[in-house]
N, C-alpha and C positions, 0 to 999 in steps of 0.2 A: 282247196277249192274256194273260190271267192264268190260271195253272194251279195246282191244289192249294190247300191252306189256308194255306200259309206266306206269308211276306212277300216271297218271291222273285217277281219279275215278269219274264216272258219276253216280249220284243217281237218281233213278226213284221213285218219291214220289207218294203217293196215289192220290193226286190231279192231277198230270201230267198224271197218268195212266188212269184216268177217262175222260181226255180230257177237263178239266176245264181251263179257261183262267188264264194265269200266273199272280200272284200278286207280289207285291214287296217282296224282301227277308225278311223273318221273319213274313210276314203277313199270317194270317189264312184266313181272308175274308176281302174284301174291298167293299165299297158301291160306285161304280163308277157313278151310276145314281145321287147321291147326288150333285156332282159337276156340273152335267148337269142341274138338276132341280132347284138348289139353288145357290145363291151367298154366299159362306162360309166366314163369317166375323171373328170369333174368335174361336180358337181351344183349347181343353183341353185334357189332358191325364188323364185317371182315371182307377182305379182298378175295378174289377167286382167280385161279389160274385157268385161262381159256386159250383156245387157238383162234386164229383169225376168222374162220368160218363160223365158229360159235358166237363170236362177238357180233358178226353181221346178222346171224339168226336172232340173237337177243334184241338187237335194234329193231327188228321187224316184229318183235313180240311173240316169237315162236318158242316158248318154253312152258313146261308143265311141272309143277312141284308136287303133284299128288304122290303120296307114299314115299317121299324122299326124307332122308334123315342124315345126320352127321355123326361121325364116330372118330375116336382118337386111335391112331395106329402109329407106333414107333415115334411118339412125340410130335406127330403131325395130325392135323384135322382134315378129314376127307368127307366130302359130300357125296352121298350114295343115292342113286335112284332119281336124280334130276334129269329130266328129258329135255334136251335142246334139239329141235328138229334140224335135219340136214339143210344146209343152205342151197337153194335150188340152182343158183348160178355156178356153183363149184361142183360140177358133176363128178369129176374124178378125184379131186383132192379134198373130199369132205371128211368130217369128223364122225366118230362113233356117237350116236345120239344119247346113249345112257351110260357112258363111261364114268368112272369115279373121278371127281375133280377135287384138287387140293385147295383148301381154304387157308388164307394168310392171316394169322393172328400173332399177337405178342406171346412170349413164352409164359408169362404169368397168367394170361387168359386161357392158354391151352391147359395149364395146370389146374385152373379152376374147373374147366370143362371135364377134364379127366377125373377129378375128384368127385364131381357131381354125378357123372355117369356110373361111377362105381356104386353110388347109393341106390338102393332098391326103389324102383318105380319112377326114376327120372330118366329122361332121354333128351337128345338135342335135335330140334326140328328147325328147318328153315322156314321163315315166315314171309320173306319177300326178296325179290331181286330187283335192283334198280341201278341207274347210272348216277354217279356222284360227281360233284365238282362244278366249277363255272362252265367249263366246256363240255360237261357230261361225258368225260372220256373214260372214266374208270368204272367198271362193273363192280358192284358191291352186293353182298348177300347179308341179310339180317337173320341171325340164328337166335334161338331162344332155348333156354333150359326149361323143360316142360314136365309136368306130372300129369299122367292120364286121369281123365275125369271118370267118375262112376256114372251109371245110367241116370240116377236121380239128379246129379249135377247138370247133366245135359238137359234134362227136363226143366230145371230151374232157369237155365240159360234161355231156352225157348220161351218160357213164360215171361221172363223179364223183357225179352225182345218184343214179344207181342204186346205187352203192356205199354212199353215206350212208344210203339207204333200207334196204338189206340189213342194215347194221350196227344201225340202230334196231330193225328187226324182230327180229334175234337177241337184242339186249339186252332187249327187251320179253318175248320168250319165255323167256329165262333167268331173268327176275325172277318168273315165275309159279310 
């Protein structure tokens, strides 16, 4: 949607129109709760096997990563619990919204993930989905090896966030 007489063009995306929380540029969906619930240790970028209607739904921002996780089965990594909404225009030939989706990683990365998930207390969680490349044609998933936080760790995270917010507010008011 174009506003004013200048050359600046403001685009109103489907995600912004629905009132969703803003994600990083290029992101389709992000798992903000993962950073709160877990200590994220090591991150991997991987491809994801999708059908055509899933890609179209992702381009519209219709994905939810709540309670999704990754697991290693038979030497392959699978993303479980990712919800990609059905594409409205493909009424009959739509995909299953919560099917397991295969992730594409190198063999050495799969071995590292498998070894780390055997260790007690570690899990693999997706942190964000985005389109990568110059033409933004490839859907990618960022996954992280994570260790669950205890209750006092979560309280420390909240306290640090509130302190940083107060400092920013004070600096903004001092600059006026």
